[in-house]
N, C-alpha and C positions, 0 to 999 in steps of 0.2 A: 361536331362535338357530340351530338345526340347518338350517333352511330357508335362512337367509341365507348360511351357509357353502357349502351345495350350490349355491346360485345363483351365488355368486362363482366357484366352481370351474368351473361350466358357462360362465359369461361368459368366464373366462380361456381355456378351450379353444376356444370359438367365435372369440374374437379371434385367438388363436394360429393356428388353422387358416385363418381368413380372410386373414390377412396373410402366411402362409407359402406359400400356393399360388402367388401371382404370382412369388415368388422362384424356386420350383422350375421354373415355366414359363420364366422368363427364363434360368435356367441351362441348360435344355434347348435353348432357342433359340440361346444363345451357342455351345453345342456344335455345333449344326447349321451355324451360320455359320462357325465355325472349321474344321470338316471340309470344308465347301464351298470355302473359300478355299484350304486346303491342297491339296485335290484339283485345283482349277483351276490353281494355280501349277505343280504338278508336271506336269499335262497340257499346259499351255501351253509349258513348257520342252521337253517331249518332242516336241511337234508342230511346232515351228518348224524349218524346214530351214535350218540355220545356214550351210552353204556357199553356198546360193542367195542368202541375204541379204548375205553378205560379198561375193559377186561382184556383186550389185546395187550395193553401195556403191562397189566399184571402178569400175563403169561410170558411176555418178553423178559420180564425181570427174572423169571425162573429158568431162562435159558442158560444162565451161568452154571447151573448144576448138571448140564448135559455132560456125559463122560466122553470128552474129546481128548486126544493126546496133546500134551503140553498145555499151554496157556490159551489155546484158541477159543475155549468156551467163554472167556472174558470179552471177546470181540462180538459175540452174538447180540447182546442187548443194544449196543450202539448201531450195529448194522440193521437190526430189526426196527429201531426207532427211525432210522434214516429211511427205511422202506415205507414206513407209514406216512412220511411226508411226501415221498415221490409217487405214491399211489393217488392219482388225481383223476377220478372219472369225469367224463364230459357231462355237461348239464343235459337234462331232457330236451329233446328237440321240440317238444310241444310248446315250450316257453319261448322259442325263438321264431315261431311262425309269424310272418307278417311284419317282421322287424327289418330295419335297414341293415346293410352289410356292416356298417361301422358299429352299430349297436351289438350285432351278433359277435363281432370280433372282440370288442371290449368286454362284453358280458362273459364270453367263454373264457378268456384269459383271466379275468378277475375271479370268476367262479372257481376255476381250477386252483388258482393260487390260494384263495381264501379257504377252500375246502381242505387242501393239503395242510395248511397252517392249523386249522381247527382240529383235524385228525391227529396231527403231530402233538399238539398241546394236550389233548385228552389222553393219548397213549403215553406221553411222558408223565402225566399225573398218575396214571395207572402203574407205570413202571416204578416210580418213586414210592407209591403206596405199597406195591408188592414187595419192593426191596426192603422197605421199613418193616413190613409184617414178617418177612423172612428173617431179618436181623433181630427183631424182638423175640421171635420164636427160637432162634439160635441162642440168644442170651438166656432165655428162660430154660431151655434144655441144658445149657452149660451150668447154670446155677443149680438146677435140679440134680445134675450129675455130681457137682461139687458138694452139695449138701449130703447126698447119699454117700459119697466117699468119706466125708467127715463122720457121718453116723456110723459107718462100718468100722472106721479106724478107732473110734472111741469104745467100741464094744469089746 
């Protein structure tokens, strides 16, 4: 009887240790992934030159006025904004030295995705601002021309 209870205790501990190890490894893996994602997001926000991408968006909004045949010039701003999203430079290698392969993989993919997203949002804001400025300028010029025409016709 005593052998049977010792056997059951040993089986219990073997089963417990066998099934608890993958959970500990998974918890450690999730910690590495979470740390890599947090580091990559912070670094991508820090590395993006926001005024440059805002200015790029302002210039992209002016592409509508390029003299292309037909209506093709209207396609240039959306294509330009799409290009700002797909330009995703790799993170500096110095940040990845001494890290695990899993950390490097998650960090690199998160960094590229977040950096492309931040660049696209700043260039979109610049494009909208540039478009609004051009629109207001056009309205102002139109009003000025209209007022001048009224002044000339009343003389």
